[in-house]
C-alpha positions as CSV (number, residue, x, y, z in Angstrom):
1,X,0.0,0.0,0.0
2,X,1.2,3.5,-0.8
3,X,0.9,5.4,2.5
4,X,1.7,8.7,0.9
5,X,-1.3,8.3,-1.3
6,X,-3.4,7.4,1.7
7,X,-2.5,10.7,3.3
8,X,-3.2,12.7,0.1
9,X,-5.2,15.9,0.7
10,X,-7.8,14.9,-1.9
11,X,-9.7,12.9,0.7
12,X,-13.1,14.2,1.5
13,X,-13.4,15.4,5.1
14,X,-9.9,14.2,5.8
15,X,-9.6,16.9,8.5
16,X,-12.2,15.0,10.6
17,X,-11.8,11.6,12.3
18,X,-12.6,8.8,9.8
19,X,-15.9,6.9,10.1
20,X,-14.3,3.5,9.5
21,X,-10.7,2.4,10.0
22,X,-9.2,-0.9,9.1
23,X,-5.9,-1.7,10.8
24,X,-3.9,-4.6,9.4
25,X,-7.0,-6.7,9.0
26,X,-6.4,-10.4,8.3
27,X,-8.9,-13.0,7.3
28,X,-8.1,-16.7,6.8
29,X,-10.1,-19.6,5.4
30,X,-8.0,-22.5,6.5
31,X,-4.6,-22.0,4.9
32,X,-6.0,-19.5,2.4
33,X,-5.2,-15.9,3.1
34,X,-8.2,-13.8,2.0
35,X,-7.1,-10.5,3.6
36,X,-3.4,-10.0,4.3
37,X,-3.0,-7.0,6.5
38,X,-5.4,-4.5,5.0
39,X,-5.2,-0.9,6.4
40,X,-7.6,1.7,5.1
41,X,-9.7,4.7,6.2
42,X,-13.1,5.8,5.1
43,X,-14.3,9.4,5.8
44,X,-17.8,10.8,6.3
45,X,-19.6,11.4,3.0
46,X,-17.0,9.6,1.0
47,X,-17.7,7.2,-1.8
48,X,-15.0,4.5,-1.8
49,X,-14.9,2.0,-4.6
50,X,-13.0,-1.3,-4.2
51,X,-11.9,-2.8,-7.5
52,X,-9.7,-5.6,-8.5
53,X,-9.9,-9.2,-9.8
54,X,-12.5,-11.6,-8.5
55,X,-11.3,-13.4,-5.3
56,X,-8.9,-10.6,-4.4
57,X,-10.6,-9.9,-1.0
58,X,-12.9,-6.9,-1.8
59,X,-16.2,-8.6,-0.8
60,X,-14.5,-10.3,2.2
61,X,-13.4,-6.9,3.5
62,X,-17.0,-5.6,3.1
63,X,-18.3,-8.6,5.1
64,X,-15.8,-8.1,7.8
65,X,-17.0,-4.5,8.1
66,X,-20.2,-5.5,9.9
67,X,-18.9,-8.8,11.3
68,X,-20.6,-11.0,8.8
69,X,-17.1,-12.5,8.7
70,X,-14.9,-12.7,11.8
71,X,-11.4,-11.4,11.3
72,X,-8.3,-13.3,12.3
73,X,-6.1,-10.3,13.0
74,X,-6.0,-6.6,13.1
75,X,-9.0,-4.3,14.0
76,X,-12.0,-2.7,12.4
77,X,-13.0,0.6,14.1
78,X,-16.2,2.4,13.7
79,X,-16.1,6.0,14.9
80,X,-12.9,5.1,16.8
81,X,-14.4,2.1,18.6
82,X,-13.4,-1.4,17.7
83,X,-16.0,-3.7,16.2
84,X,-17.5,-5.6,19.2
85,X,-17.3,-9.4,19.5
86,X,-20.6,-9.8,21.4
87,X,-23.5,-10.7,19.0
88,X,-25.9,-8.3,20.8
89,X,-23.5,-5.4,20.3
90,X,-22.7,-6.4,16.7
91,X,-26.4,-6.2,15.9
92,X,-26.5,-2.6,17.0
93,X,-23.5,-1.8,14.8
94,X,-25.2,-3.5,11.9
95,X,-28.2,-1.2,12.3
96,X,-25.8,1.7,11.5
97,X,-24.8,0.1,8.2
98,X,-27.0,-0.8,5.3
99,X,-25.8,-3.6,3.1
100,X,-26.8,-4.5,-0.4
101,X,-25.7,-7.8,-1.8
102,X,-25.3,-9.3,-5.3
103,X,-28.5,-11.3,-4.7
104,X,-31.5,-9.2,-3.8
105,X,-32.6,-11.4,-0.8
106,X,-36.1,-10.0,-0.8
107,X,-38.9,-11.9,1.0
108,X,-40.8,-13.5,-2.0
109,X,-44.1,-13.6,-0.2
110,X,-44.1,-9.9,0.7
111,X,-44.8,-6.9,-1.5
112,X,-42.1,-4.3,-2.3
113,X,-43.7,-2.0,0.3
114,X,-43.7,-4.7,3.0
115,X,-40.1,-5.7,2.2
116,X,-39.0,-2.2,2.9
117,X,-41.1,-1.7,6.0
118,X,-40.3,-4.9,7.7
119,X,-37.0,-3.8,9.2
120,X,-38.2,-0.7,10.9
121,X,-41.2,-2.7,12.3
122,X,-39.3,-5.7,13.6
123,X,-35.9,-4.2,14.5
124,X,-36.7,-0.6,15.4
125,X,-40.1,-1.2,16.9
126,X,-41.7,1.4,14.6
127,X,-45.5,1.5,14.2
128,X,-46.7,-0.2,11.1
129,X,-48.3,2.9,9.7
130,X,-45.2,5.0,10.2
131,X,-43.0,2.3,8.8
132,X,-45.1,1.9,5.7
133,X,-45.1,5.7,5.2
134,X,-41.3,5.7,5.3
135,X,-41.2,2.7,3.0
136,X,-43.4,4.4,0.4
137,X,-41.2,7.5,0.5
138,X,-38.1,5.4,-0.1
139,X,-39.8,3.5,-2.9
140,X,-40.5,6.9,-4.5
141,X,-36.9,7.9,-3.9
142,X,-35.7,4.8,-5.9
143,X,-38.3,5.3,-8.6
144,X,-40.6,2.5,-7.6
145,X,-43.7,4.0,-5.9
146,X,-45.9,2.5,-8.6
147,X,-44.6,-1.0,-7.8
148,X,-45.3,-0.8,-4.0
149,X,-47.8,-3.6,-4.2
150,X,-45.8,-5.8,-6.5
151,X,-44.1,-9.0,-5.3
152,X,-40.5,-9.7,-6.2
153,X,-41.4,-12.3,-8.8
154,X,-43.2,-9.6,-10.7
155,X,-40.2,-7.2,-10.7
156,X,-37.2,-7.1,-12.9
157,X,-33.8,-7.7,-11.4
158,X,-33.0,-4.0,-11.5
159,X,-36.3,-3.2,-9.7
160,X,-35.7,-5.9,-7.1
161,X,-32.2,-4.4,-6.4
162,X,-33.7,-0.9,-6.1
163,X,-36.2,-2.3,-3.5
164,X,-33.2,-3.9,-1.7
165,X,-31.5,-0.4,-1.6
166,X,-34.7,1.1,-0.3
167,X,-34.9,-1.6,2.4
168,X,-31.4,-0.9,3.5
169,X,-32.1,2.9,3.6
170,X,-35.2,2.3,5.7
171,X,-33.0,1.6,8.7
172,X,-31.5,5.1,8.3
173,X,-27.9,3.8,8.1
174,X,-24.8,6.0,8.5
175,X,-22.9,3.9,6.0
176,X,-24.0,2.0,2.9
177,X,-22.1,-1.1,1.9
178,X,-22.6,-2.4,-1.7
179,X,-21.3,-5.8,-2.7
180,X,-21.2,-5.9,-6.5
181,X,-24.9,-4.7,-6.6
182,X,-25.1,-4.9,-10.4
183,X,-23.3,-8.2,-11.1
184,X,-26.5,-10.3,-11.2
185,X,-28.4,-7.8,-13.4
186,X,-29.2,-7.8,-17.1
187,X,-27.2,-5.0,-18.9
188,X,-30.3,-2.9,-19.6
189,X,-31.1,-2.7,-15.8
190,X,-27.6,-1.9,-14.5
191,X,-28.0,1.8,-15.3
192,X,-31.1,2.3,-13.2
193,X,-29.4,0.9,-10.1
194,X,-26.2,2.9,-10.6
195,X,-28.3,6.0,-11.0
196,X,-29.9,5.5,-7.6
197,X,-26.5,4.9,-6.1
198,X,-25.1,8.0,-7.7
199,X,-28.0,10.0,-6.3
200,X,-27.2,8.7,-2.8
201,X,-23.6,9.8,-3.3
202,X,-24.7,13.3,-4.3
203,X,-26.8,13.5,-1.1
204,X,-23.6,12.8,1.0
205,X,-24.1,9.2,2.0
206,X,-21.0,7.4,3.1
207,X,-20.6,4.5,0.7
208,X,-18.2,1.5,0.2
209,X,-18.8,-0.1,-3.1
210,X,-17.3,-3.3,-4.4
211,X,-17.8,-3.0,-8.2
212,X,-16.6,-4.1,-11.6
213,X,-18.4,-1.0,-13.1
214,X,-15.3,1.0,-13.9
215,X,-17.3,3.9,-15.4
216,X,-19.2,4.3,-12.1
217,X,-16.1,4.2,-10.1
218,X,-14.4,6.8,-12.3
219,X,-17.4,9.1,-12.3
220,X,-18.8,8.8,-8.8
221,X,-16.0,7.6,-6.4
222,X,-14.0,10.0,-4.3
223,X,-11.4,7.3,-3.6
224,X,-10.6,4.1,-5.4
225,X,-8.8,1.1,-3.8
226,X,-7.2,-1.6,-5.9
227,X,-7.0,-5.1,-4.4
228,X,-4.8,-8.0,-5.5
229,X,-4.4,-11.3,-3.6
230,X,-5.9,-10.0,-0.4
231,X,-3.9,-6.9,-0.2
232,X,-4.2,-3.3,-1.3
233,X,-1.7,-2.6,-4.2
234,X,-2.8,1.0,-4.9
235,X,-5.3,3.6,-3.8
236,X,-6.0,7.2,-4.7
237,X,-8.5,9.5,-6.4
238,X,-10.2,8.2,-9.5
239,X,-8.2,10.4,-11.9
240,X,-4.9,8.9,-10.6
241,X,-6.1,5.3,-10.6
242,X,-7.7,5.4,-14.1
243,X,-5.5,7.9,-15.8
244,X,-2.1,7.6,-14.1
245,X,-1.9,4.3,-12.2
246,X,1.5,3.9,-10.5
247,X,1.4,0.1,-10.3
248,X,1.8,-2.2,-13.3
249,X,-0.7,-4.7,-12.0
250,X,-3.3,-1.9,-11.9
251,X,-2.6,-1.1,-15.5
252,X,-2.9,-4.7,-16.5
253,X,-6.2,-5.1,-14.6
254,X,-7.8,-2.1,-16.2
255,X,-6.4,-3.0,-19.6
256,X,-8.0,-6.4,-19.4
257,X,-11.4,-4.7,-18.8
258,X,-10.9,-2.6,-21.9
259,X,-10.6,0.6,-19.8
260,X,-9.0,3.3,-21.9
261,X,-9.6,6.3,-19.6
């Protein structure tokens, strides 16, 4: 990792304490090293995109962020406090983070409206009427108010993923985690999901996005981190990573994707 780049003044809100800090994070699966001493900071209101080959550790880091995976070394700190080990405390931390997966994971027997409202009702103890009003406002935000009564089977992949984003937002998270949210979508529906994500970025949501959508990363990210074999090989603002990468492996990776700046 290039520590000089990590301290570059281009970081958004770099004069304030970071929201998330990863300190020498290690994750093992048996003898396989999925994360090999990853150190990273995420600042408030920042959109950070994690890029790199499949299997390089990007999604694993995301899952370690809210303790869906247990780390084997190092620390993850949220607002300066280490991620707790106790499950009850971890659940409270997870409420502060919305996560959107590759698969939509909607309840098939519930409408779009009910999928969005269920979290505030069951986790936050919100009254049903209030939760459904919030859910409807969020469906409108993602362009799906007309689909409130539709079930997942009657929605396109892009529509289902937008419902999943609304569901995550219903918990009013401080940070949004996106794990390749467009990878399971047909090409024609990718844009509608990326458009919603870009709008969230413009509104100042702190976001960590694992993505293979290089155009989105170049256009929307404040900071881009390149992974290889469980480690960070380069990081910096999009203009640097996509136009003037300092590491040969980064140039090779982007070249294989046909990225020409």
